ZATOR-132743 format. One record per residue (C-alpha): residue number from 1; x, y negated, z negated; residue in three letters. Coordinates in nm, 3 decimals. Example, Ala and Ser with C-alpha at 12.3 -4.5 7.8 and 13.67 -1.06 7.14 Angstrom:
<gumis>
GUMI domar    east   north      up mipa
GUMI     1   1.230   0.450  -0.780  ala
GUMI     2   1.367   0.106  -0.714  ser
</gumis>
This chain:
<gumis>
GUMI domar    east   north      up mipa
GUMI     1   1.116   1.042  -0.161  met
GUMI     2   1.173   1.018  -0.535  arg
GUMI     3   0.973   1.207  -0.793  phe
GUMI     4   1.096   1.035  -1.110  met
GUMI     5   0.825   0.857  -1.309  lys
GUMI     6   0.941   0.515  -1.423  phe
GUMI     7   0.777   0.324  -1.710  ser
GUMI     8   0.613  -0.003  -1.603  gln
GUMI     9   0.616  -0.351  -1.755  leu
GUMI    10   0.293  -0.543  -1.793  thr
GUMI    11   0.172  -0.755  -1.501  val
GUMI    12   0.511  -0.876  -1.379  leu
GUMI    13   0.855  -0.722  -1.336  gly
GUMI    14   1.132  -0.849  -1.557  ile
GUMI    15   1.411  -0.785  -1.308  phe
GUMI    16   1.451  -1.137  -1.168  ser
GUMI    17   1.409  -1.328  -1.494  leu
GUMI    18   1.768  -1.346  -1.619  ile
GUMI    19   1.874  -1.597  -1.356  ala
GUMI    20   1.558  -1.803  -1.404  val
GUMI    21   1.628  -1.865  -1.773  thr
GUMI    22   1.944  -2.061  -1.700  thr
GUMI    23   1.772  -2.334  -1.496  ala
GUMI    24   1.709  -2.677  -1.643  gln
GUMI    25   1.383  -2.876  -1.627  ala
GUMI    26   1.350  -3.085  -1.312  gln
GUMI    27   1.282  -3.457  -1.300  ser
GUMI    28   0.932  -3.595  -1.242  ala
GUMI    29   1.026  -3.750  -0.907  ser
GUMI    30   0.786  -3.730  -0.614  thr
GUMI    31   0.860  -3.501  -0.320  met
GUMI    32   0.587  -3.645  -0.096  ala
GUMI    33   0.246  -3.811  -0.105  lys
GUMI    34  -0.059  -3.677   0.078  val
GUMI    35  -0.350  -3.922   0.103  asn
GUMI    36  -0.208  -4.097  -0.202  gly
GUMI    37  -0.171  -3.780  -0.408  val
GUMI    38   0.185  -3.718  -0.527  ala
GUMI    39   0.350  -3.376  -0.491  ile
GUMI    40   0.615  -3.361  -0.765  pro
GUMI    41   0.971  -3.263  -0.675  gln
GUMI    42   0.958  -3.017  -0.966  ser
GUMI    43   0.711  -2.803  -0.771  arg
GUMI    44   0.960  -2.755  -0.490  leu
GUMI    45   1.247  -2.696  -0.731  glu
GUMI    46   1.047  -2.428  -0.915  phe
GUMI    47   0.990  -2.235  -0.592  ile
GUMI    48   1.356  -2.268  -0.493  val
GUMI    49   1.458  -2.145  -0.838  lys
GUMI    50   1.226  -1.844  -0.820  ala
GUMI    51   1.352  -1.752  -0.473  arg
GUMI    52   1.714  -1.782  -0.589  ala
GUMI    53   1.639  -1.541  -0.875  ala
GUMI    54   1.534  -1.289  -0.610  gln
GUMI    55   1.858  -1.336  -0.416  gly
GUMI    56   1.729  -1.576  -0.149  gln
GUMI    57   1.965  -1.853  -0.043  ala
GUMI    58   1.898  -2.222  -0.103  asp
GUMI    59   1.964  -2.435   0.206  ser
GUMI    60   1.843  -2.764   0.361  pro
GUMI    61   1.650  -2.564   0.622  glu
GUMI    62   1.478  -2.358   0.352  thr
GUMI    63   1.390  -2.667   0.153  arg
GUMI    64   1.244  -2.838   0.460  lys
GUMI    65   1.028  -2.534   0.535  ala
GUMI    66   0.909  -2.516   0.174  leu
GUMI    67   0.833  -2.890   0.174  arg
GUMI    68   0.622  -2.849   0.487  asp
GUMI    69   0.436  -2.556   0.327  asp
GUMI    70   0.362  -2.754   0.011  leu
GUMI    71   0.232  -3.049   0.212  ile
GUMI    72   0.008  -2.817   0.416  ala
GUMI    73  -0.122  -2.658   0.097  glu
GUMI    74  -0.202  -3.000  -0.052  glu
GUMI    75  -0.391  -3.100   0.264  val
GUMI    76  -0.599  -2.781   0.246  ile
GUMI    77  -0.654  -2.815  -0.131  ala
GUMI    78  -0.781  -3.170  -0.093  gln
GUMI    79  -1.030  -3.066   0.173  asp
GUMI    80  -1.136  -2.766  -0.039  ala
GUMI    81  -1.216  -3.005  -0.325  leu
GUMI    82  -1.426  -3.219  -0.093  lys
GUMI    83  -1.628  -2.909  -0.007  lys
GUMI    84  -1.677  -2.829  -0.377  gly
GUMI    85  -1.498  -2.494  -0.355  leu
GUMI    86  -1.345  -2.551  -0.697  asp
GUMI    87  -1.692  -2.485  -0.843  lys
GUMI    88  -1.717  -2.139  -0.685  asp
GUMI    89  -1.724  -1.857  -0.948  pro
GUMI    90  -1.464  -1.654  -0.756  asp
GUMI    91  -1.229  -1.952  -0.756  phe
GUMI    92  -1.278  -1.998  -1.131  thr
GUMI    93  -1.194  -1.632  -1.190  ala
GUMI    94  -0.883  -1.654  -0.970  gln
GUMI    95  -0.771  -1.967  -1.153  leu
GUMI    96  -0.797  -1.791  -1.489  glu
GUMI    97  -0.601  -1.492  -1.357  ile
GUMI    98  -0.332  -1.727  -1.225  ala
GUMI    99  -0.317  -1.903  -1.563  arg
GUMI   100  -0.274  -1.573  -1.747  leu
GUMI   101  -0.011  -1.456  -1.499  thr
GUMI   102   0.187  -1.778  -1.544  ala
GUMI   103   0.164  -1.744  -1.922  leu
GUMI   104   0.290  -1.387  -1.910  val
GUMI   105   0.581  -1.491  -1.690  arg
GUMI   106   0.669  -1.778  -1.923  ala
GUMI   107   0.656  -1.533  -2.214  tyr
GUMI   108   0.891  -1.293  -2.036  gln
GUMI   109   1.136  -1.573  -1.957  ile
GUMI   110   1.129  -1.682  -2.321  asp
GUMI   111   1.188  -1.322  -2.433  tyr
GUMI   112   1.489  -1.282  -2.203  val
GUMI   113   1.635  -1.614  -2.317  lys
GUMI   114   1.605  -1.521  -2.684  asn
GUMI   115   1.717  -1.158  -2.659  his
GUMI   116   2.060  -1.155  -2.491  pro
GUMI   117   2.206  -0.810  -2.429  val
GUMI   118   2.552  -0.759  -2.578  ser
GUMI   119   2.842  -0.595  -2.395  asp
GUMI   120   2.830  -0.319  -2.656  glu
GUMI   121   2.469  -0.242  -2.562  glu
GUMI   122   2.558  -0.249  -2.193  leu
GUMI   123   2.845  -0.003  -2.239  his
GUMI   124   2.615   0.229  -2.434  lys
GUMI   125   2.363   0.207  -2.150  glu
GUMI   126   2.637   0.283  -1.898  tyr
GUMI   127   2.753   0.589  -2.092  asp
GUMI   128   2.393   0.709  -2.128  ala
GUMI   129   2.338   0.662  -1.755  leu
GUMI   130   2.647   0.865  -1.670  lys
GUMI   131   2.535   1.141  -1.904  ser
GUMI   132   2.184   1.139  -1.761  gln
GUMI   133   2.292   1.146  -1.397  met
GUMI   134   2.545   1.425  -1.445  gly
GUMI   135   2.850   1.480  -1.227  asp
GUMI   136   2.688   1.622  -0.912  lys
GUMI   137   2.450   1.516  -0.640  glu
GUMI   138   2.247   1.737  -0.415  tyr
GUMI   139   2.142   1.746  -0.052  lys
GUMI   140   1.815   1.933  -0.006  ala
GUMI   141   1.504   1.989   0.204  his
GUMI   142   1.157   2.043   0.063  his
GUMI   143   0.801   2.105   0.174  ile
GUMI   144   0.520   1.968  -0.041  leu
GUMI   145   0.174   2.128  -0.022  val
GUMI   146  -0.145   2.104  -0.225  ala
GUMI   147  -0.179   2.462  -0.359  thr
GUMI   148   0.036   2.747  -0.484  glu
GUMI   149  -0.112   2.978  -0.221  ala
GUMI   150  -0.003   2.742   0.058  glu
GUMI   151   0.347   2.722  -0.089  ala
GUMI   152   0.375   3.101  -0.109  lys
GUMI   153   0.263   3.124   0.251  asp
GUMI   154   0.534   2.875   0.351  val
GUMI   155   0.801   3.079   0.170  ile
GUMI   156   0.682   3.396   0.344  ala
GUMI   157   0.690   3.228   0.685  arg
GUMI   158   1.044   3.100   0.632  ile
GUMI   159   1.165   3.443   0.516  lys
GUMI   160   1.020   3.594   0.832  lys
GUMI   161   1.229   3.356   1.044  gly
GUMI   162   1.013   3.045   1.053  gly
GUMI   163   1.201   2.718   1.096  lys
GUMI   164   1.200   2.513   0.777  phe
GUMI   165   1.209   2.178   0.963  asp
GUMI   166   0.920   2.271   1.189  lys
GUMI   167   0.701   2.396   0.904  ile
GUMI   168   0.777   2.080   0.704  ala
GUMI   169   0.668   1.859   0.994  gln
GUMI   170   0.354   2.067   1.027  glu
GUMI   171   0.246   2.106   0.664  lys
GUMI   172   0.434   1.880   0.420  ser
GUMI   173   0.235   1.615   0.233  leu
GUMI   174   0.547   1.410   0.160  asp
GUMI   175   0.524   1.134   0.420  thr
GUMI   176   0.873   1.011   0.330  gly
GUMI   177   1.048   1.331   0.441  ser
GUMI   178   0.793   1.505   0.663  lys
GUMI   179   0.908   1.343   0.987  ser
GUMI   180   1.268   1.445   0.905  lys
GUMI   181   1.176   1.808   0.858  gly
GUMI   182   1.162   1.775   0.479  gly
GUMI   183   1.512   1.630   0.447  glu
GUMI   184   1.590   1.440   0.125  leu
GUMI   185   1.875   1.195   0.069  glu
GUMI   186   2.183   1.281  -0.136  trp
GUMI   187   2.068   1.238  -0.497  ser
GUMI   188   2.154   1.350  -0.851  pro
GUMI   189   1.909   1.597  -1.000  ala
GUMI   190   1.797   1.333  -1.250  ala
GUMI   191   1.638   1.139  -0.964  ser
GUMI   192   1.359   1.394  -0.951  tyr
GUMI   193   1.089   1.501  -1.195  val
GUMI   194   1.203   1.776  -1.430  gln
GUMI   195   1.052   2.089  -1.267  pro
GUMI   196   1.192   1.990  -0.928  phe
GUMI   197   1.533   1.903  -1.077  ala
GUMI   198   1.555   2.229  -1.273  glu
GUMI   199   1.472   2.438  -0.967  ala
GUMI   200   1.719   2.245  -0.753  leu
GUMI   201   2.014   2.293  -0.988  thr
GUMI   202   1.953   2.669  -1.012  lys
GUMI   203   1.987   2.722  -0.636  leu
GUMI   204   2.303   2.816  -0.452  asn
GUMI   205   2.393   2.640  -0.129  lys
GUMI   206   2.164   2.754   0.150  gly
GUMI   207   1.923   2.923  -0.090  gln
GUMI   208   1.543   2.884  -0.086  leu
GUMI   209   1.324   2.886  -0.397  thr
GUMI   210   1.175   3.233  -0.442  glu
GUMI   211   0.865   3.091  -0.610  gln
GUMI   212   0.679   2.760  -0.552  pro
GUMI   213   0.773   2.474  -0.784  val
GUMI   214   0.485   2.282  -0.941  lys
GUMI   215   0.515   1.910  -1.017  thr
GUMI   216   0.254   1.635  -1.065  pro
GUMI   217   0.277   1.577  -0.689  phe
GUMI   218   0.182   1.930  -0.586  gly
GUMI   219   0.368   2.251  -0.500  trp
GUMI   220   0.718   2.245  -0.353  his
GUMI   221   0.929   2.482  -0.150  val
GUMI   222   1.292   2.372  -0.189  ile
GUMI   223   1.608   2.458   0.001  arg
GUMI   224   1.947   2.344  -0.130  leu
GUMI   225   2.180   2.246   0.154  asp
GUMI   226   2.491   2.118  -0.022  asp
GUMI   227   2.643   1.988  -0.347  val
GUMI   228   2.917   1.730  -0.402  arg
GUMI   229   3.069   1.533  -0.693  pro
GUMI   230   2.866   1.228  -0.797  leu
GUMI   231   3.045   0.893  -0.788  lys
GUMI   232   2.893   0.643  -1.031  ile
GUMI   233   2.978   0.275  -0.959  pro
GUMI   234   3.218   0.101  -1.202  pro
GUMI   235   3.069  -0.072  -1.506  phe
GUMI   236   3.129  -0.427  -1.381  glu
GUMI   237   2.962  -0.351  -1.049  glu
GUMI   238   2.630  -0.255  -1.207  ile
GUMI   239   2.647  -0.463  -1.525  lys
GUMI   240   2.357  -0.684  -1.415  gln
GUMI   241   2.140  -0.382  -1.337  asn
GUMI   242   2.224  -0.234  -1.675  leu
GUMI   243   2.111  -0.553  -1.847  ala
GUMI   244   1.784  -0.536  -1.655  gln
GUMI   245   1.731  -0.174  -1.762  arg
GUMI   246   1.791  -0.258  -2.126  val
GUMI   247   1.566  -0.563  -2.117  leu
GUMI   248   1.292  -0.371  -1.938  gln
GUMI   249   1.294  -0.102  -2.204  arg
GUMI   250   1.311  -0.349  -2.492  gln
GUMI   251   1.033  -0.565  -2.354  phe
GUMI   252   0.807  -0.266  -2.290  ala
GUMI   253   0.856  -0.156  -2.653  thr
GUMI   254   0.790  -0.511  -2.775  phe
GUMI   255   0.467  -0.536  -2.575  val
GUMI   256   0.354  -0.193  -2.696  ala
GUMI   257   0.403  -0.312  -3.055  asp
GUMI   258   0.201  -0.629  -2.985  leu
GUMI   259  -0.072  -0.417  -2.830  arg
GUMI   260  -0.081  -0.185  -3.131  ala
GUMI   261  -0.127  -0.480  -3.367  lys
GUMI   262  -0.399  -0.645  -3.158  ala
GUMI   263  -0.766  -0.611  -3.255  lys
GUMI   264  -0.942  -0.479  -2.945  val
GUMI   265  -1.320  -0.433  -2.962  glu
</gumis>
């Protein structure tokens, strides 16, 4: 479980857009015809391109499967038109949502294409990341409950000899760690929300928090199990991820500025 709150982009993520911007427009050739209606090759190429941007391989087998899917969709769409389903109000609303979503995506792609991130910016981001993450990572257990009184009761039970793992499985609200007795993965303190991180870094190995720790998720009882040096991957290894972080932040700021200038009634 992670407790860090990440800022969100509007409607669509920007993470897969860098690769998309390098593709060229496809020809207007026909992939297939269904009852005389042409399915353009560009439709298939667009899907292949989008899948590639998400790390999915392009292969003859994949293209055949996608071609079959597009043909099936065209068959269904043609029959839907015969039934007049394109006049349904729900369909009209969905079509408008799809149009807006496509426009937003096109806007994001255009933004990425016209705002390249320099190596200087990437190195600054890398240095900031190293500073933020610190030089240590922590192995811990925690129990998350809804109230301070419950958390204090948990602390009292553990101090009287109660098994941390068993109590976590019984009471913790964190579904990600509950089944593991409250065990969390090795992580730097910066991976957690501030109150949790501050409490964690003040503990000695094997120590339990004396008082419950309040976060937006509830009340935590934390036990620090171990500490070790943090190894951050080399710059070149995470360069692409750094570019995505920078673009995400820049685009979010850009959209916020657009929103501030818009007249909303």
